[in-house]
C-alpha positions as CSV (number, residue, x, y, z in Angstrom):
1,M,-96.9,125.7,17.3
2,K,-95.4,125.4,13.8
3,K,-97.1,125.9,10.4
4,L,-96.0,124.3,7.2
5,I,-97.3,124.6,3.6
6,C,-97.4,121.2,1.9
7,E,-97.8,120.4,-1.8
8,K,-98.7,116.7,-1.3
9,I,-101.3,117.4,1.4
10,I,-103.2,114.2,0.5
11,R,-100.4,112.0,1.9
12,I,-100.5,113.9,5.2
13,I,-104.3,113.7,5.4
14,K,-104.3,109.9,4.8
15,G,-101.6,109.3,7.5
16,K,-102.8,112.0,9.9
17,Q,-104.0,109.6,12.7
18,K,-100.8,107.5,12.5
19,L,-98.6,110.6,12.4
20,E,-100.3,112.0,15.5
21,E,-99.9,108.8,17.4
22,E,-96.3,108.1,16.4
23,L,-95.0,111.7,16.8
24,N,-97.0,112.7,19.9
25,V,-98.4,115.9,18.2
26,K,-101.8,117.3,17.2
27,L,-102.1,118.1,13.5
28,T,-104.6,120.6,12.1
29,I,-105.0,120.8,8.4
30,R,-106.5,123.7,6.5
31,G,-106.1,123.7,2.8
32,K,-102.4,123.1,2.1
33,E,-101.4,124.4,5.6
34,V,-100.5,122.0,8.3
35,E,-100.4,123.2,11.9
36,I,-98.3,121.2,14.4
37,E,-99.0,121.4,18.1
38,G,-97.0,119.6,20.8
39,E,-93.8,119.6,22.8
40,P,-91.0,121.6,21.1
41,E,-88.9,118.5,20.5
42,D,-91.9,116.6,19.1
43,E,-92.9,119.6,16.9
44,Y,-89.3,119.7,15.4
45,I,-89.3,116.0,14.6
46,A,-92.9,116.2,13.2
47,E,-91.8,119.1,11.0
48,K,-88.9,117.1,9.6
49,V,-91.2,114.0,9.0
50,I,-93.9,116.1,7.3
51,D,-91.3,117.8,5.1
52,A,-89.9,114.4,4.1
53,L,-93.4,113.1,3.3
54,D,-94.1,116.2,1.2
55,F,-90.8,115.6,-0.6
56,G,-92.0,112.2,-1.7
57,F,-90.4,109.7,0.6
58,P,-92.4,106.5,1.5
59,F,-94.0,106.4,4.9
60,S,-91.7,103.7,6.2
61,A,-88.6,105.7,5.4
62,V,-90.1,108.9,6.9
63,M,-90.9,107.3,10.2
64,M,-87.1,106.5,10.7
65,I,-86.5,110.3,11.2
66,K,-88.0,110.0,14.7
67,E,-85.1,107.8,15.7
68,E,-82.3,109.6,17.5
69,D,-79.5,109.1,14.9
70,T,-81.5,109.5,11.7
71,V,-81.2,112.6,9.6
72,F,-83.2,114.2,6.7
73,E,-81.1,116.3,4.4
74,I,-81.8,118.1,1.1
75,L,-79.2,118.9,-1.5
76,N,-80.0,121.5,-4.1
77,I,-78.4,120.4,-7.4
78,K,-77.9,124.0,-8.6
79,D,-75.6,124.7,-5.6
80,Y,-73.0,122.2,-7.0
81,T,-73.1,122.8,-10.8
82,R,-73.3,125.6,-13.3
83,R,-74.7,123.4,-16.0
84,K,-78.1,124.3,-17.4
85,D,-79.2,120.8,-18.5
86,M,-80.7,119.6,-15.2
87,E,-82.4,116.6,-17.0
88,I,-79.0,115.1,-17.9
89,I,-77.7,115.6,-14.3
90,K,-80.9,114.0,-12.8
91,A,-80.6,111.1,-15.3
92,R,-77.0,110.5,-14.2
93,I,-78.1,110.4,-10.6
94,I,-81.1,108.0,-11.3
95,G,-79.3,105.8,-13.8
96,K,-80.7,103.4,-16.3
97,G,-83.9,102.0,-14.8
98,G,-83.1,103.5,-11.4
99,G,-79.9,101.4,-11.1
100,T,-77.5,104.1,-9.9
101,L,-79.9,105.2,-7.1
102,A,-80.4,101.5,-6.1
103,V,-76.7,100.9,-5.8
104,L,-76.2,104.2,-3.9
105,S,-78.9,103.2,-1.5
106,E,-77.3,99.8,-1.0
107,L,-73.8,101.3,-0.4
108,T,-74.8,104.2,1.8
109,K,-77.8,102.5,3.6
110,C,-79.8,105.7,2.9
111,F,-83.0,106.5,1.2
112,F,-82.9,108.9,-1.8
113,E,-85.7,110.9,-3.5
114,I,-85.4,113.4,-6.3
115,K,-87.9,116.3,-6.6
116,D,-87.5,119.3,-9.0
117,N,-83.8,120.2,-8.8
118,R,-83.3,118.8,-5.3
119,V,-82.2,115.5,-3.8
120,G,-83.6,114.3,-0.5
121,I,-81.6,111.9,1.7
122,I,-82.7,110.0,4.8
123,G,-80.2,108.0,6.7
124,L,-78.1,107.5,9.8
125,A,-75.9,110.4,10.7
126,D,-72.8,108.2,10.1
127,H,-73.9,107.5,6.5
128,I,-75.3,110.8,5.4
129,K,-71.9,112.5,4.8
130,N,-70.9,109.7,2.4
131,A,-74.3,109.9,0.6
132,Q,-74.0,113.6,0.2
133,D,-70.4,113.3,-1.1
134,A,-71.5,110.6,-3.6
135,M,-74.4,112.8,-4.8
136,I,-72.1,115.8,-5.3
137,Y,-69.6,113.7,-7.2
138,L,-72.3,112.5,-9.5
139,I,-73.7,116.1,-10.0
140,N,-70.1,117.2,-10.9
141,G,-69.8,114.5,-13.5
142,S,-67.8,111.7,-11.9
143,K,-68.3,108.3,-13.4
144,Q,-70.7,106.1,-11.4
145,S,-68.0,103.4,-11.0
146,N,-65.7,105.9,-9.4
147,V,-68.4,107.0,-7.0
148,Y,-69.1,103.3,-6.1
149,T,-65.4,102.7,-5.4
150,F,-65.3,105.8,-3.2
151,L,-68.3,104.6,-1.2
152,E,-66.8,101.1,-0.8
153,K,-63.6,102.5,0.5
154,H,-65.2,105.0,2.9
155,Q,-67.8,102.7,4.6
156,P,-68.3,103.9,8.2
157,R,-66.7,101.5,10.7
158,P,-69.0,99.9,13.2
159,I,-68.7,101.3,16.6
160,V,-67.4,98.8,19.2
161,D,-69.6,98.7,22.2
162,L,-67.5,99.2,25.3
163,G,-70.5,99.0,27.6
164,L,-70.3,102.7,28.5
165,K,-73.7,103.7,27.0
166,E,-76.9,102.7,28.8
167,P,-79.1,100.4,26.7
168,K,-82.1,102.1,25.1
169,K,-85.4,101.5,26.9
170,K,-88.3,100.3,24.8
171,K,-91.3,102.7,25.0
């Protein structure tokens, strides 16, 4: 049994039934505290999903976390810079009208969300490393065009299926 404290508890309350069905867990909500009961593996995934929902990700992106290869990571901006003007750094990450974030999402095939001085990333394990590197470069002051070029050059190569893995069974 795990307990979490959530700021955006309304989002969890609204999606409680769907979360319980999709994640195979029982959620108990008391104030801002969410209690998760279920199998240990299901509890772990539910904890990640609820953290991502609390971070501000849309429900559709959050439900990807339950897939086997999908990862949810949080980067703390202050870990990568000594600058005090966080608004300027966040503005560089977001870009004019959200343009930089949109291009980063397109190039990395990941979802991004910014909250306080942290950046949340949801994506496939193959793509997360590039997304993190791109964010760190932007935080450190690299030009957006240089970051885009880096991402274009470092696209993960598709894995050739040699027929060794068993196909996934539909539930």
